[in-house]
N, C-alpha and C positions, 0 to 999 in steps of 0.2 A: 725648446723654443717660444717664442712667442707665436701669436696666430695672429695672424693678417685681419683684420676683419675688411667688409666694404666700406668702408672708411678711411682707411689706409690707402685703399686701390686705390679710390678716384684719388682721393690728396695726393697719390704719387702720379699720378698721372696731372694733376692738373702743376704740378711744381716740375714736369718736364718736362712742360709746355712754358711755361715761365721763366724755364731756365733762357730757354731760347727770342725772350721775346726782349726784343733794343730797343723797343722806345722809346724817348729820351720821357724821364720821368715831367724832369720843364715842363715839357709843352701839354704833357696829360694836368696839369698839376692847373695850370691856367685852363685851358680847355675845363676842367671841371669847377672851377673859382669863377667862371661865367655862365655858366651854368642856369635856368632859371630855377627859383626860388624853390627846397622843395614844401612838402606840403604839410610835415609836420606828423614822423608817425610815430613813435613815444606816447605825444601827446594828445594823440587821436584813442589809443587803447587806453589810459591811462581818463578818459574822460567820460562824463555819468557817473551809473549809479550799478550799472547792466553790466555781465562778462557781455568782453567785445568777443566777435569772433574773424581772426585771419583768416580766409577765405583763396584755398591756394589755386590755382593755374596750374598743371604738372601732367604736362603727354604722355610721362612712362614711368617706373624704377625701376633697380637693377636688383626687385629679386619679384615681383608681379611682373612684370613687363607692361606690355602697354593695357594703358587703363581710359586713355577715353581716343580712338581711333577718330580723327577730321578736326579733333577739340578748335574754336574759334577764341583764339581767347579773349578779343571783344564778346563775345557779344554773352561769354560765358561771368568775365567779371559785368557786364553789364544787370547778369539774374544773380548773380551776388551781391552785389548794393542796390538791386531791388528785394531780397531779400532781406538785407537791414547788419551786413559785415560793418567793421569798425576799418580794414583795412585788409590787402591782397598781397599775394605775397607769389612770383611768379619763381619757377622756374629755369633759370638761362642759360644749362650745364646744356651742349649737345649730348656728348660720347654714352654720356651716360643715362638720363634722360629726354633726350631727345628737345629738352627749347631752347633758345637763343631770347638774341635785345629785341628784337623783331617782337620773341610772344610778349616780355616787356612792356613795350612802348604800344605794342597795342591796346593791350591791358588798360594801361596809365590812361590814354586817350579815350574809352569811350567809359568813363567814370569819373567821379571826384576825388577816393579814394586814395588815398596814400598807399602806395608801392615799396617788399622786401626786392631788394634781389634774391633768390635765393642759390648759393653757389656758391663751391668752393673755394672761399681767398683766400691764397695762400703769399700774397704784397702785397705792395703799395698798390702795385696798377689794377692790380681787382679790382681796389678799391673807387678805385678814380674810373675806372673803368666805371662802375656803377653808377657813378653822380653822371659822368658822360653821359650815358644810352635814361636816363630820367626817373633813377631808382631814387628813393624817399629817405630809402634805411637799406643796408647790406649785411650778410649774416655771417660772426663771426666763432666759427667752431674754438670752441676750450681743447677738444682730445688733436684738432689738426697743429695748430699752434706751439710755437718758443713763449720761450718764459720772452723772453726779449721781445716777438715779434708782436705777441696778442697787447700789450700794451699799447706800443709804437702804431699800430691799427684803427685800435678804437681813439687814440689821438687824433689820431687822420683824419677820419671818418669826424668826426667834430670838426676840426679846423675845415674840412671842404661844405660840412651844412646838411651830413646824413647821419640819419640815427643809426647808431651800429645795436644792432641784435644779437649779446649772448649767448650762444648756444651752449645748456651743457649735460655732461648725463651724471654725475655725482657728485661729493659731500665735497668733496674735493676741489675737484675739477672748479662745483661755487665756487669756493674762499680765494681760489685761483680771477676768475671771475671780478670781482668786488678788488681785490689784489689790485688789478689791472687801469680798474677807472669804472668797470662798468654798470649800468644808470639802467639799462633794460636786458632780460635777462628772462633765456627758455631754455627747462629744463622737457628733457626731451625722452620720454620713455620709453626708449626701447633700446634692446642693449645690442650694441655691438658689431658684436660677435654671432649673439642668438637668435637676432630680430624678435624676439621674444623681447614686451610690455609690458613692464613692472607699473599697471596702474595707480600702486600706493606712490611710489618714486615722488611725482609735483607734491604732491599732500606732503609728505617727509620730509622734504626739505626747502621751506616755501617759510620759514620762522627763521631759517637759515640764511633766507638774502636780503633782511630789515625788508623798512619798514616806508624806507624812500626807495626802491626800488621796484621799478616797473617788469612788473611777472607775468612770462605768459608759458603755458603748459604744451606740451607738442605730443603726438602722439598716442592712439589707444584712445581715436575722440572721438564715440560715434551717436551718440545719441543728446536730449534732454538730457537724462539722469547721470552721463560724463560730466554735462560741459555743470550745471549743478553741482555737482560734489564739489568740481573743482575751482568754482564760485566760491564754495562756498571758506572751500581753506584760502581763498582772501585773492582766490589769481586775478590778473585783469582779465586776461584774455586765453583763446585755444587755439591753435594754429589746426585747420586740420585742413585735408588736402584728399586721398582714397575717398573719404566717407561723402564729400562733395562733389570730388570730380566725378564720380561714378555714378552721383545717385538722376532721378530721371529728372529733380524738378530742383536741383542747384539751389535759387532765391527759398524753396518751403525746407527746405536740409537744411539751407541757415537762420531760418526763421527758426527753424525747429532748436537752437543750439541760444539765438541770441538774447533769447528773454529773459534769461539767469538772473536770478538779480546777484552782488555780488558782496559778499561780506565785507567793508574797511577795514586796509590792515594798517 
C-alpha cells in the first residue's frame, strides 16, 4: 500500500471543498477577466544577471507548526522589498498554513513586487480565485494534478493573465510539466514522504528543464552558499520561506541571498 504524503492529505481536503463549490465558472471567469493588470511574475525572475529571491509570507506549516506568531503580511512584504526580493509568495491555505486571501492582498498592497498565490490548486475555480484576489501567479503542483488537469490549468492561467509556477519533485514530473506547456518550473527539493531535503536535486534536474524555461529552486535554501550553488546551476530564482519568516532581520536575510550571480543557460 502506498504511503499517504502530507500533500495527499492536504489535496484531498481541497478536493472535498472543491466538490461542494457551486459558484458558476462563467461568473468567476468574468470577474477574473475584469481584474487589474498583473505585474509579470516570471518576467521579474528572468530579468537581470542576479539570482532572484521569491520571499515567502508564511504563518505556519504542517511539519513545523507556528513559524511567525502575529505575522503582519504588509510589514513583512515591505521588509522583503527593501532587501531586494524579486517577488513574493503568499500562503493562502487557511486550514494547514493559517493563510488567507487577505494576507495576499495586504502583502501586495504594501509593495510593487509581483505575488504568487501559494496554495493547493485542484481546479479552475482555484485559478480564477487567484486572479480575482490579486495574485500575479498561481502554483500548480504536478504531483497533485492529473494528466488532463495539468495542461488545462496551465492554459486557463495564461488565458486570464496569470503566470503558472509548475512545481515538480523528480525527473518524471519535470517531463510532465514541460509536456503540459509549463514555461515557469519550480523544483521542490523536499521529499513528500520523508520531509528530507535532497540538496542536489535542483542541480541534477536543471538541464532537463531546457534553456527557455524560467526556473525556480525550492526548499533547503538557508544561506548565501545554497543560493550561489543554485545560481551556478543556472536557476533564475530561489523560493525561500522558513529561513526568511523566522529571521530577526528579513530584509537582511533576503539581501544575503540576492547578490548571487546567475550563470546564464
